[in-house]
gemmi code that builds the backbone of each chain (N, CA, C; Angstrom):
import gemmi

chains = {
    "A": [
        ("MET", (0.840, -1.185, 0.000), (0.000, 0.000, 0.000), (0.884, 1.249, 0.000)),
        ("ILE", (0.403, 2.275, -0.712), (1.150, 3.527, -0.848), (0.336, 4.654, -0.234)),
        ("ARG", (0.988, 5.493, 0.546), (0.304, 6.703, 1.017), (1.230, 7.895, 0.994)),
        ("VAL", (0.787, 8.992, 0.402), (1.549, 10.232, 0.390), (0.688, 11.252, 1.124)),
        ("GLN", (1.203, 11.766, 2.221), (0.350, 12.581, 3.092), (1.151, 13.646, 3.828)),
        ("GLN", (0.436, 14.669, 4.279), (1.074, 15.743, 5.030), (1.173, 15.363, 6.519)),
        ("GLU", (0.168, 14.674, 7.026), (0.099, 14.391, 8.453), (1.078, 13.290, 8.888)),
        ("ASP", (1.362, 13.267, 10.175), (2.252, 12.277, 10.767), (1.560, 10.905, 10.776)),
        ("PHE", (2.350, 9.862, 11.105), (1.788, 8.512, 11.186), (2.304, 7.831, 12.441)),
        ("ASP", (1.557, 6.813, 12.888), (1.915, 6.052, 14.081), (2.441, 4.689, 13.644)),
        ("VAL", (3.759, 4.473, 13.816), (4.405, 3.266, 13.295), (3.749, 2.001, 13.866)),
        ("GLY", (3.473, 2.004, 15.159), (2.875, 0.824, 15.794), (1.515, 0.475, 15.210)),
        ("LYS", (0.690, 1.507, 15.056), (-0.648, 1.269, 14.497), (-0.571, 0.812, 13.045)),
        ("GLU", (0.358, 1.399, 12.303), (0.497, 1.018, 10.889), (0.914, -0.443, 10.764)),
        ("LEU", (1.846, -0.859, 11.625), (2.312, -2.249, 11.574), (1.211, -3.214, 11.977)),
        ("ALA", (0.451, -2.844, 12.981), (-0.641, -3.706, 13.430), (-1.659, -3.901, 12.305)),
        ("LYS", (-1.951, -2.789, 11.604), (-2.915, -2.848, 10.494), (-2.370, -3.696, 9.338)),
        ("LEU", (-1.066, -3.543, 9.106), (-0.434, -4.232, 7.965), (-0.485, -5.752, 8.114)),
        ("THR", (-0.285, -6.210, 9.330), (-0.158, -7.664, 9.542), (-1.455, -8.309, 10.028)),
        ("GLU", (-2.436, -7.502, 10.356), (-3.683, -8.003, 10.930), (-4.339, -9.068, 10.046)),
        ("GLY", (-4.638, -10.209, 10.645), (-5.378, -11.246, 9.936), (-4.554, -12.092, 8.983)),
        ("ASN", (-3.251, -11.844, 8.882), (-2.427, -12.648, 7.980), (-1.368, -13.407, 8.782)),
        ("GLN", (-1.654, -14.658, 9.110), (-0.734, -15.422, 9.946), (0.310, -16.179, 9.146)),
        ("ALA", (0.360, -15.910, 7.844), (1.463, -16.443, 7.038), (2.703, -15.565, 7.206)),
        ("ILE", (2.515, -14.369, 7.756), (3.642, -13.454, 7.956), (4.494, -13.934, 9.132)),
        ("GLY", (5.795, -14.135, 8.844), (6.703, -14.567, 9.904), (7.630, -13.450, 10.350)),
        ("GLY", (7.675, -12.360, 9.579), (8.559, -11.255, 9.950), (8.239, -9.999, 9.166)),
        ("VAL", (8.473, -8.874, 9.806), (8.278, -7.573, 9.144), (9.552, -6.758, 9.339)),
        ("ALA", (10.098, -6.254, 8.249), (11.227, -5.317, 8.346), (10.680, -3.917, 8.119)),
        ("VAL", (11.138, -2.975, 8.959), (10.608, -1.609, 8.912), (11.754, -0.610, 8.872)),
        ("PHE", (11.607, 0.417, 8.057), (12.532, 1.545, 8.090), (11.705, 2.806, 8.298)),
        ("VAL", (12.165, 3.643, 9.224), (11.505, 4.931, 9.453), (12.560, 6.024, 9.291)),
        ("GLY", (12.332, 6.955, 8.386), (13.258, 8.068, 8.162), (12.819, 9.286, 8.965)),
        ("LEU", (13.812, 9.966, 9.586), (13.539, 11.130, 10.430), (14.304, 12.349, 9.923)),
        ("VAL", (13.830, 13.527, 10.257), (14.532, 14.763, 9.908), (15.682, 14.965, 10.895)),
        ("ARG", (16.926, 15.129, 10.368), (18.091, 15.423, 11.223), (18.179, 16.925, 11.479)),
        ("ASP", (18.950, 17.265, 12.528), (19.124, 18.699, 12.811), (20.407, 19.253, 12.222)),
        ("MET", (21.174, 18.386, 11.517), (22.428, 18.839, 10.899), (22.532, 18.258, 9.500)),
        ("ALA", (23.145, 19.028, 8.581), (23.473, 18.493, 7.256), (24.687, 19.235, 6.747)),
        ("GLY", (25.736, 18.468, 6.417), (26.960, 19.072, 5.886), (27.528, 20.151, 6.783)),
        ("GLY", (27.410, 19.996, 8.101), (27.981, 20.957, 9.028), (27.081, 22.140, 9.357)),
        ("SER", (25.940, 22.251, 8.668), (25.018, 23.359, 8.951), (23.857, 22.882, 9.806)),
        ("GLY", (23.417, 23.737, 10.718), (22.240, 23.424, 11.507), (20.989, 23.594, 10.661)),
        ("ILE", (20.023, 22.710, 10.886), (18.772, 22.787, 10.130), (17.625, 23.017, 11.104)),
        ("SER", (16.851, 24.058, 10.843), (15.734, 24.336, 11.737), (14.444, 23.685, 11.243)),
        ("ALA", (14.369, 23.437, 9.930), (13.189, 22.771, 9.354), (13.493, 22.403, 7.908)),
        ("MET", (12.653, 21.579, 7.324), (12.760, 21.330, 5.887), (11.354, 21.222, 5.303)),
        ("THR", (11.264, 21.589, 4.022), (9.982, 21.457, 3.342), (10.149, 20.464, 2.210)),
        ("LEU", (9.291, 19.453, 2.195), (9.324, 18.448, 1.141), (8.300, 18.809, 0.084)),
        ("GLU", (8.830, 19.062, -1.125), (7.958, 19.314, -2.271), (7.844, 18.015, -3.058)),
        ("HIS", (6.727, 17.809, -3.744), (6.633, 16.624, -4.595), (5.751, 16.890, -5.801)),
        ("TYR", (5.691, 15.912, -6.685), (4.933, 15.987, -7.942), (3.828, 14.955, -7.799)),
        ("PRO", (2.682, 15.378, -7.231), (1.686, 14.413, -6.757), (1.344, 13.270, -7.722)),
        ("ALA", (0.993, 13.606, -8.959), (0.553, 12.561, -9.894), (1.655, 11.528, -10.135)),
        ("MET", (2.882, 12.004, -10.228), (3.989, 11.084, -10.519), (4.450, 10.338, -9.267)),
        ("THR", (4.356, 10.992, -8.129), (4.785, 10.351, -6.887), (4.018, 9.056, -6.651)),
        ("GLU", (2.702, 9.152, -6.743), (1.857, 7.970, -6.519), (2.206, 6.872, -7.529)),
        ("LYS", (2.375, 7.289, -8.776), (2.655, 6.330, -9.846), (3.999, 5.621, -9.621)),
        ("MET", (5.041, 6.413, -9.299), (6.370, 5.822, -9.104), (6.392, 4.905, -7.888)),
        ("LEU", (5.776, 5.357, -6.787), (5.791, 4.520, -5.582), (5.053, 3.203, -5.832)),
        ("SER", (3.951, 3.262, -6.573), (3.220, 2.033, -6.889), (4.069, 1.100, -7.744)),
        ("GLU", (4.799, 1.681, -8.701), (5.661, 0.860, -9.561), (6.775, 0.200, -8.742)),
        ("ILE", (7.344, 0.966, -7.811), (8.436, 0.439, -6.991), (7.912, -0.683, -6.086)),
        ("GLU", (6.731, -0.479, -5.521), (6.149, -1.513, -4.673), (5.838, -2.768, -5.492)),
        ("GLU", (5.316, -2.562, -6.699), (5.003, -3.700, -7.578), (6.272, -4.486, -7.906)),
        ("GLU", (7.360, -3.746, -8.169), (8.647, -4.396, -8.472), (9.106, -5.246, -7.279)),
        ("ALA", (8.942, -4.722, -6.080), (9.336, -5.478, -4.873), (8.517, -6.763, -4.754)),
        ("LYS", (7.232, -6.661, -5.068), (6.374, -7.852, -4.976), (6.766, -8.910, -6.006)),
        ("GLN", (7.249, -8.448, -7.178), (7.712, -9.398, -8.207), (8.978, -10.113, -7.760)),
        ("ARG", (9.823, -9.397, -7.025), (11.144, -9.949, -6.703), (11.175, -10.782, -5.433)),
        ("TRP", (10.330, -10.457, -4.470), (10.349, -11.173, -3.196), (8.942, -11.687, -2.864)),
        ("PRO", (8.846, -12.802, -2.147), (7.531, -13.339, -1.773), (6.954, -12.572, -0.580)),
        ("LEU", (6.408, -11.394, -0.857), (5.908, -10.538, 0.219), (4.442, -10.850, 0.525)),
        ("GLU", (4.124, -10.861, 1.788), (2.733, -11.025, 2.221), (2.036, -9.665, 2.323)),
        ("ALA", (2.830, -8.632, 2.617), (2.275, -7.283, 2.737), (3.403, -6.273, 2.613)),
        ("SER", (3.078, -5.070, 2.168), (4.083, -4.011, 2.111), (3.392, -2.664, 2.283)),
        ("LEU", (4.190, -1.693, 2.738), (3.628, -0.367, 3.016), (4.696, 0.691, 2.780)),
        ("VAL", (4.321, 1.750, 2.082), (5.189, 2.922, 1.940), (4.358, 4.148, 2.293)),
        ("ILE", (4.796, 4.890, 3.301), (4.161, 6.169, 3.640), (5.228, 7.245, 3.492)),
        ("HIS", (4.951, 8.289, 2.734), (5.906, 9.392, 2.585), (5.169, 10.686, 2.851)),
        ("ARG", (5.761, 11.530, 3.690), (5.119, 12.812, 3.991), (5.642, 13.917, 3.085)),
        ("TYR", (4.869, 15.004, 2.972), (5.316, 16.202, 2.273), (4.943, 17.397, 3.144)),
        ("GLY", (5.438, 18.575, 2.751), (5.155, 19.774, 3.539), (6.314, 20.107, 4.468)),
        ("ARG", (6.053, 20.966, 5.464), (7.120, 21.450, 6.342), (7.293, 20.523, 7.540)),
        ("LEU", (8.544, 20.072, 7.755), (8.852, 19.154, 8.850), (10.017, 19.717, 9.667)),
        ("GLU", (10.040, 19.364, 10.934), (11.105, 19.845, 11.819), (11.972, 18.685, 12.297)),
        ("PRO", (13.213, 18.987, 12.781), (14.088, 17.919, 13.253), (13.363, 16.984, 14.233)),
        ("GLY", (13.568, 15.690, 14.017), (12.908, 14.695, 14.857), (11.615, 14.174, 14.263)),
        ("ASP", (11.038, 14.934, 13.314), (9.782, 14.480, 12.688), (10.034, 13.259, 11.800)),
        ("GLN", (9.019, 12.435, 11.681), (9.078, 11.294, 10.764), (8.805, 11.787, 9.345)),
        ("ILE", (9.629, 11.299, 8.379), (9.432, 11.668, 6.967), (8.800, 10.511, 6.200)),
        ("VAL", (9.363, 9.325, 6.424), (9.021, 8.186, 5.571), (8.983, 6.906, 6.399)),
        ("MET", (8.108, 6.002, 6.003), (8.068, 4.671, 6.624), (7.908, 3.649, 5.509)),
        ("VAL", (8.758, 2.625, 5.562), (8.665, 1.513, 4.613), (8.610, 0.228, 5.419)),
        ("ALA", (7.689, -0.661, 5.087), (7.603, -1.947, 5.776), (7.385, -3.051, 4.758)),
        ("ALA", (8.064, -4.173, 4.981), (7.908, -5.338, 4.107), (7.718, -6.569, 4.983)),
        ("ALA", (6.645, -7.306, 4.723), (6.319, -8.491, 5.528), (6.372, -9.734, 4.654)),
        ("SER", (6.991, -10.779, 5.205), (7.113, -12.025, 4.448), (7.107, -13.201, 5.429)),
        ("ALA", (7.129, -14.410, 4.901), (7.161, -15.585, 5.769), (8.488, -15.638, 6.524)),
        ("HIS", (9.575, -15.212, 5.850), (10.908, -15.308, 6.445), (11.650, -13.973, 6.378)),
        ("ARG", (12.659, -13.829, 7.244), (13.271, -12.513, 7.417), (14.061, -12.024, 6.219)),
        ("GLN", (14.706, -12.927, 5.479), (15.590, -12.447, 4.410), (14.824, -11.621, 3.365)),
        ("ALA", (13.680, -12.144, 2.951), (12.881, -11.415, 1.957), (12.411, -10.076, 2.530)),
        ("ALA", (12.036, -10.077, 3.800), (11.549, -8.841, 4.424), (12.658, -7.791, 4.483)),
        ("PHE", (13.848, -8.209, 4.957), (14.983, -7.269, 5.038), (15.341, -6.723, 3.656)),
        ("GLU", (15.491, -7.628, 2.700), (15.932, -7.212, 1.364), (14.910, -6.293, 0.703)),
        ("ALA", (13.644, -6.668, 0.786), (12.603, -5.869, 0.139), (12.513, -4.479, 0.772)),
        ("CYS", (12.708, -4.403, 2.072), (12.655, -3.119, 2.770), (13.792, -2.213, 2.278)),
        ("GLU", (14.999, -2.769, 2.163), (16.137, -1.987, 1.662), (15.920, -1.551, 0.220)),
        ("PHE", (15.427, -2.498, -0.583), (15.152, -2.193, -1.989), (14.145, -1.042, -2.107)),
        ("LEU", (13.067, -1.123, -1.362), (12.027, -0.085, -1.432), (12.607, 1.286, -1.097)),
        ("MET", (13.430, 1.355, -0.053), (14.013, 2.644, 0.326), (15.017, 3.139, -0.720)),
        ("ASP", (15.883, 2.219, -1.191), (16.908, 2.627, -2.154), (16.289, 3.156, -3.446)),
        ("TRP", (15.252, 2.493, -3.919), (14.638, 2.941, -5.181), (13.780, 4.181, -4.962)),
        ("LEU", (13.115, 4.225, -3.820), (12.321, 5.418, -3.502), (13.205, 6.670, -3.507)),
        ("LYS", (14.386, 6.548, -2.895), (15.259, 7.721, -2.752), (15.763, 8.244, -4.092)),
        ("THR", (15.851, 7.375, -5.092), (16.408, 7.809, -6.375), (15.351, 7.951, -7.473)),
        ("LYS", (14.116, 7.512, -7.223), (13.103, 7.560, -8.287), (11.850, 8.364, -7.942)),
        ("ALA", (11.455, 8.365, -6.667), (10.206, 9.055, -6.316), (10.440, 10.569, -6.329)),
        ("PRO", (9.587, 11.324, -7.033), (9.830, 12.765, -7.203), (9.485, 13.614, -5.970)),
        ("PHE", (10.423, 13.588, -5.013), (10.373, 14.461, -3.833), (11.647, 15.295, -3.820)),
        ("TRP", (11.533, 16.523, -3.301), (12.717, 17.392, -3.167), (12.676, 18.068, -1.809)),
        ("LYS", (13.856, 18.100, -1.161), (13.946, 18.701, 0.175), (14.534, 20.106, 0.097)),
        ("LEU", (13.836, 21.043, 0.700), (14.352, 22.403, 0.851), (14.647, 22.604, 2.331)),
        ("GLU", (15.944, 22.740, 2.662), (16.324, 22.864, 4.068), (16.423, 24.319, 4.490)),
        ("GLU", (15.930, 24.620, 5.678), (16.108, 25.948, 6.264), (17.335, 25.877, 7.164)),
        ("THR", (18.450, 26.462, 6.691), (19.713, 26.388, 7.426), (20.103, 27.757, 7.963)),
        ("ASP", (21.250, 27.771, 8.671), (21.786, 29.043, 9.191), (22.061, 30.006, 8.033)),
        ("GLN", (22.389, 29.445, 6.847), (22.718, 30.292, 5.686), (21.509, 30.555, 4.773)),
        ("GLY", (20.314, 30.273, 5.262), (19.124, 30.474, 4.435), (18.586, 29.160, 3.890)),
        ("ALA", (17.581, 29.255, 3.037), (16.946, 28.050, 2.495), (17.774, 27.493, 1.342)),
        ("GLN", (18.019, 26.168, 1.374), (18.836, 25.539, 0.326), (18.212, 24.236, -0.127)),
        ("TRP", (18.123, 24.054, -1.454), (17.665, 22.773, -1.987), (18.750, 21.729, -1.753)),
        ("VAL", (18.363, 20.582, -1.282), (19.315, 19.499, -1.018), (19.768, 18.897, -2.344)),
        ("ASP", (21.096, 18.652, -2.465), (21.631, 17.996, -3.664), (21.487, 16.489, -3.544)),
        ("ALA", (21.227, 15.842, -4.670), (21.187, 14.377, -4.695), (22.591, 13.845, -4.407)),
        ("ARG", (22.667, 12.683, -3.777), (23.961, 12.115, -3.399), (24.315, 10.919, -4.275)),
        ("ASP", (25.591, 10.868, -4.673), (26.056, 9.742, -5.490), (25.890, 8.421, -4.751)),
        ("SER", (26.032, 8.478, -3.415), (25.930, 7.236, -2.640), (24.513, 6.651, -2.725)),
        ("ASP", (23.516, 7.524, -2.915), (22.151, 7.023, -3.088), (21.994, 6.324, -4.437)),
        ("ASP", (22.643, 6.893, -5.471), (22.607, 6.244, -6.787), (23.277, 4.881, -6.730)),
        ("ALA", (24.401, 4.824, -6.012), (25.138, 3.557, -5.900), (24.291, 2.524, -5.160)),
        ("ALA", (23.598, 2.964, -4.111), (22.756, 2.034, -3.342), (21.617, 1.506, -4.216)),
        ("ALA", (21.040, 2.377, -5.032), (19.928, 1.959, -5.903), (20.420, 1.026, -6.997)),
        ("ALA", (21.650, 1.281, -7.476), (22.189, 0.487, -8.583), (22.443, -0.964, -8.190)),
        ("ARG", (22.591, -1.211, -6.886), (22.797, -2.601, -6.424), (21.649, -3.502, -6.864)),
        ("TRP", (20.476, -2.909, -7.027), (19.267, -3.707, -7.293), (18.897, -3.771, -8.767)),
        ("VAL", (19.704, -3.135, -9.634), (19.394, -3.181, -11.060), (19.786, -4.550, -11.587)),
        ("LYS", (18.836, -5.189, -12.256), (19.099, -6.529, -12.787), (19.998, -6.434, -14.005)),
        ("ARG", (20.957, -7.343, -14.076), (21.885, -7.375, -15.209), (21.482, -8.493, -16.174)),
        ("GLY", (22.009, -8.403, -17.394), (21.822, -9.491, -18.348), (20.599, -9.300, -19.216)),
        ("PRO", (20.316, -10.302, -20.071), (19.267, -10.158, -21.083), (17.872, -9.948, -20.503)),
        ("ASP", (17.643, -10.391, -19.260), (16.317, -10.248, -18.681), (16.178, -8.969, -17.861)),
        ("ALA", (17.195, -8.106, -17.933), (17.173, -6.892, -17.104), (15.924, -6.063, -17.382)),
        ("ALA", (15.348, -5.554, -16.308), (14.118, -4.762, -16.432), (14.425, -3.352, -16.923)),
        ("GLU", (15.671, -2.917, -16.757), (16.015, -1.550, -17.176), (17.187, -1.576, -18.148)),
    ],
    "B": [
        ("MET", (0.890, 21.996, -24.906), (1.700, 21.147, -24.024), (1.817, 21.812, -22.651)),
        ("LYS", (1.620, 20.989, -21.615), (1.716, 21.532, -20.260), (3.115, 21.263, -19.690)),
        ("LEU", (3.754, 22.308, -19.200), (5.071, 22.147, -18.582), (4.960, 22.398, -17.083)),
        ("LEU", (5.664, 21.565, -16.308), (5.709, 21.728, -14.857), (7.167, 21.863, -14.433)),
        ("TYR", (7.408, 22.719, -13.445), (8.769, 22.917, -12.927), (8.760, 22.672, -11.424)),
        ("PHE", (9.781, 21.965, -10.934), (9.848, 21.665, -9.502), (11.208, 22.073, -8.916)),
        ("ALA", (11.197, 22.246, -7.587), (12.401, 22.548, -6.797), (13.123, 23.764, -7.389)),
        ("TRP", (14.448, 23.705, -7.567), (15.137, 24.933, -8.006), (14.853, 25.286, -9.462)),
        ("LEU", (14.290, 24.360, -10.218), (13.886, 24.739, -11.584), (12.686, 25.693, -11.536)),
        ("LYS", (11.864, 25.506, -10.514), (10.732, 26.416, -10.317), (11.249, 27.789, -9.866)),
        ("THR", (12.206, 27.772, -8.927), (12.767, 29.025, -8.420), (13.443, 29.803, -9.550)),
        ("LYS", (14.268, 29.104, -10.332), (15.054, 29.808, -11.365), (14.205, 30.295, -12.536)),
        ("THR", (13.223, 29.509, -12.946), (12.396, 29.954, -14.072), (11.318, 30.920, -13.597)),
        ("GLY", (11.010, 30.877, -12.298), (9.955, 31.728, -11.766), (8.565, 31.200, -12.096)),
        ("LEU", (8.490, 29.947, -12.547), (7.205, 29.364, -12.945), (7.002, 28.002, -12.286)),
        ("ALA", (5.775, 27.715, -11.857), (5.440, 26.367, -11.389), (4.891, 25.552, -12.549)),
        ("GLU", (4.102, 26.198, -13.390), (3.596, 25.524, -14.589), (3.169, 26.528, -15.637)),
        ("GLU", (3.108, 26.072, -16.879), (2.678, 26.926, -17.985), (2.245, 26.039, -19.142)),
        ("ASN", (1.458, 26.622, -20.028), (1.099, 25.933, -21.270), (1.886, 26.563, -22.403)),
        ("VAL", (2.525, 25.729, -23.210), (3.342, 26.251, -24.308), (2.987, 25.543, -25.610)),
        ("THR", (3.271, 26.235, -26.712), (3.133, 25.630, -28.045), (4.480, 25.796, -28.737)),
        ("PRO", (5.358, 24.817, -28.589), (6.676, 24.937, -29.219), (6.541, 24.918, -30.746)),
        ("PRO", (7.501, 25.527, -31.440), (7.438, 25.526, -32.908), (7.566, 24.114, -33.494)),
        ("ALA", (7.103, 23.953, -34.706), (7.265, 22.670, -35.398), (8.761, 22.351, -35.434)),
        ("GLY", (9.091, 21.102, -35.300), (10.511, 20.754, -35.271), (10.974, 20.454, -33.862)),
        ("VAL", (10.196, 20.860, -32.872), (10.496, 20.488, -31.481), (9.699, 19.218, -31.182)),
        ("ALA", (10.347, 18.081, -31.418), (9.616, 16.812, -31.375), (10.118, 15.857, -30.291)),
        ("THR", (11.248, 16.211, -29.665), (11.795, 15.325, -28.627), (12.059, 16.127, -27.341)),
        ("VAL", (12.310, 15.393, -26.268), (12.635, 16.005, -24.981), (13.867, 16.916, -25.112)),
        ("GLY", (14.893, 16.426, -25.780), (16.126, 17.203, -25.946), (15.883, 18.492, -26.721)),
        ("GLN", (15.071, 18.389, -27.774), (14.765, 19.582, -28.575), (13.940, 20.586, -27.769)),
        ("LEU", (13.066, 20.071, -26.919), (12.260, 20.951, -26.066), (13.171, 21.738, -25.117)),
        ("LEU", (14.143, 21.043, -24.499), (15.054, 21.715, -23.565), (15.853, 22.804, -24.290)),
        ("SER", (16.304, 22.497, -25.495), (17.071, 23.493, -26.259), (16.210, 24.697, -26.587)),
        ("TRP", (14.966, 24.448, -26.965), (14.056, 25.557, -27.276), (13.786, 26.407, -26.029)),
        ("LEU", (13.545, 25.742, -24.912), (13.274, 26.461, -23.655), (14.465, 27.331, -23.253)),
        ("GLU", (15.661, 26.799, -23.474), (16.888, 27.500, -23.098), (16.985, 28.855, -23.802)),
        ("GLY", (16.408, 28.957, -24.979), (16.485, 30.198, -25.767), (15.395, 31.198, -25.439)),
        ("ARG", (14.604, 30.908, -24.405), (13.469, 31.798, -24.108), (13.826, 32.968, -23.202)),
        ("GLY", (15.058, 33.064, -22.772), (15.436, 34.204, -21.925), (16.460, 33.792, -20.898)),
        ("PRO", (17.041, 34.793, -20.207), (18.128, 34.519, -19.257), (17.736, 33.576, -18.115)),
        ("ASN", (16.494, 33.674, -17.623), (16.072, 32.778, -16.540), (16.140, 31.322, -16.980)),
        ("PHE", (15.630, 31.072, -18.188), (15.609, 29.706, -18.704), (17.017, 29.232, -19.048)),
        ("ALA", (17.815, 30.127, -19.630), (19.187, 29.758, -19.985), (19.948, 29.342, -18.728)),
        ("ASP", (19.738, 30.099, -17.637), (20.412, 29.791, -16.373), (19.876, 28.473, -15.796)),
        ("ALA", (18.559, 28.317, -15.774), (17.952, 27.127, -15.175), (18.356, 25.856, -15.904)),
        ("LEU", (18.538, 25.955, -17.229), (18.781, 24.751, -18.040), (20.249, 24.579, -18.421)),
        ("SER", (21.135, 25.422, -17.842), (22.537, 25.399, -18.286), (23.230, 24.079, -17.989)),
        ("ASP", (22.882, 23.430, -16.887), (23.523, 22.153, -16.543), (22.556, 21.005, -16.839)),
        ("ARG", (22.643, 20.494, -18.065), (21.707, 19.453, -18.500), (21.794, 18.185, -17.644)),
        ("GLY", (23.011, 17.907, -17.145), (23.199, 16.710, -16.332), (22.426, 16.771, -15.030)),
        ("ALA", (22.018, 17.980, -14.621), (21.316, 18.148, -13.346), (19.807, 18.227, -13.544)),
        ("ILE", (19.345, 17.923, -14.766), (17.908, 18.045, -15.039), (17.313, 16.693, -15.410)),
        ("ARG", (16.235, 16.356, -14.731), (15.476, 15.152, -15.065), (14.182, 15.595, -15.735)),
        ("VAL", (13.708, 14.778, -16.661), (12.469, 15.105, -17.367), (11.511, 13.927, -17.264)),
        ("ALA", (10.243, 14.232, -16.996), (9.211, 13.195, -17.019), (8.147, 13.606, -18.034)),
        ("VAL", (7.761, 12.667, -18.882), (6.674, 12.898, -19.836), (5.489, 12.066, -19.379)),
        ("ASN", (4.385, 12.727, -19.107), (3.187, 12.050, -18.578), (3.524, 11.183, -17.365)),
        ("GLN", (4.272, 11.769, -16.443), (4.607, 11.171, -15.139), (5.530, 9.959, -15.226)),
        ("ALA", (6.248, 9.811, -16.351), (7.230, 8.724, -16.457), (8.565, 9.320, -16.905)),
        ("TYR", (9.679, 8.845, -16.320), (10.994, 9.376, -16.681), (11.236, 9.235, -18.182)),
        ("ALA", (11.807, 10.287, -18.775), (12.047, 10.292, -20.220), (13.508, 10.619, -20.513)),
        ("LYS", (13.975, 10.167, -21.685), (15.346, 10.427, -22.137), (15.306, 11.515, -23.218)),
        ("PRO", (16.488, 12.133, -23.508), (16.505, 13.240, -24.485), (15.875, 12.882, -25.831)),
        ("GLY", (16.005, 11.635, -26.262), (15.485, 11.264, -27.579), (14.010, 10.896, -27.598)),
        ("ASP", (13.373, 10.862, -26.439), (11.966, 10.451, -26.395), (11.059, 11.511, -27.021)),
        ("PRO", (10.005, 11.066, -27.724), (9.112, 12.006, -28.404), (8.184, 12.749, -27.446)),
        ("ILE", (7.787, 13.947, -27.839), (6.791, 14.709, -27.073), (5.743, 15.245, -28.046)),
        ("GLY", (4.529, 15.446, -27.540), (3.444, 15.946, -28.387), (2.622, 16.992, -27.662)),
        ("PRO", (1.697, 17.637, -28.391), (0.922, 18.760, -27.837), (0.076, 18.403, -26.615)),
        ("ASP", (-0.322, 17.146, -26.475), (-1.184, 16.773, -25.345), (-0.413, 16.255, -24.140)),
        ("ASP", (0.917, 16.305, -24.213), (1.725, 15.736, -23.126), (1.883, 16.696, -21.956)),
        ("GLU", (2.069, 16.097, -20.767), (2.471, 16.857, -19.579), (3.953, 16.570, -19.374)),
        ("VAL", (4.768, 17.620, -19.486), (6.215, 17.444, -19.373), (6.704, 18.157, -18.116)),
        ("ALA", (7.382, 17.415, -17.232), (7.872, 17.990, -15.976), (9.390, 18.045, -15.994)),
        ("LEU", (9.941, 19.174, -15.531), (11.388, 19.356, -15.429), (11.738, 19.514, -13.958)),
        ("PHE", (12.729, 18.745, -13.502), (13.113, 18.842, -12.100), (14.533, 18.334, -11.881)),
        ("PRO", (15.145, 18.717, -10.731), (16.482, 18.208, -10.422), (16.397, 16.765, -9.927)),
        ("PRO", (17.557, 16.075, -9.804), (17.542, 14.731, -9.235), (16.801, 14.721, -7.896)),
        ("VAL", (16.054, 13.664, -7.651), (15.148, 13.655, -6.503), (15.913, 13.446, -5.191)),
        ("THR", (15.355, 13.957, -4.089), (16.037, 13.898, -2.791), (15.066, 13.549, -1.648)),
        ("GLY", (14.121, 12.652, -1.945), (13.166, 12.268, -0.894), (13.733, 11.205, 0.025)),
        ("GLY", (12.862, 10.611, 0.808), (13.246, 9.510, 1.687), (13.817, 9.984, 3.005)),
    ],
}
model = gemmi.Model(1)
for chain_id, residues in chains.items():
    chain = gemmi.Chain(chain_id)
    for i, (resn, *xyz) in enumerate(residues, 1):
        res = gemmi.Residue()
        res.name, res.seqid = resn, gemmi.SeqId(i, " ")
        for name, pos in zip(("N", "CA", "C"), xyz):
            atom = gemmi.Atom()
            atom.name, atom.element = name, gemmi.Element(name[0])
            atom.pos, atom.b_iso = gemmi.Position(*pos), 0.0
            res.add_atom(atom)
        chain.add_residue(res)
    model.add_chain(chain)
structure = gemmi.Structure()
structure.add_model(model)
structure.setup_entities()
């Protein structure tokens, strides 16, 4: 399931809802992203997440579908917030549930890595030096590239 | 054709969205960017670093050689930084 929303979310309640009634689930891997108070040596008082609504939903659904093709998932969830957030606030939650832990761990990492490089969100940080758009990081591209399939059957 | 601008492309062009009718001969994403670049100093500055610009046609990532048409929604934005 995909949700893009301004409001905060409750990780415990989301997990309970995700796994409710499905006793084939043996494990859930969860990642929760938070706003830091520092970036590149500058203090951050807040950040605003801008996004491209129509494309965001589409890309997140595609990424979730890809995860379901690759791993035997019983359930999955991606929640991403937009708007103005302050240090300590939750930005994103990804959860992957499967019969066994390996698929859950891997799918959770995959969802985050692809989300970070494909979902159209942009962070504007309010720093000591004024508002600055965050630059994309090469390390995020490298993390996403780990999951690109090679060879004649490659999806990309 | 509907154009959308996000993040610093919105700041630099001064536009969030606009409707444009490019001249005949502007048939691909790359040709559209070149045409936009010639529309004034704001656009020339915003589009000067092509490597820093991503394009989506109808909400799907597109390459410079991909075709565009009058009914398309074309979005220009920097590499994404969510998560």
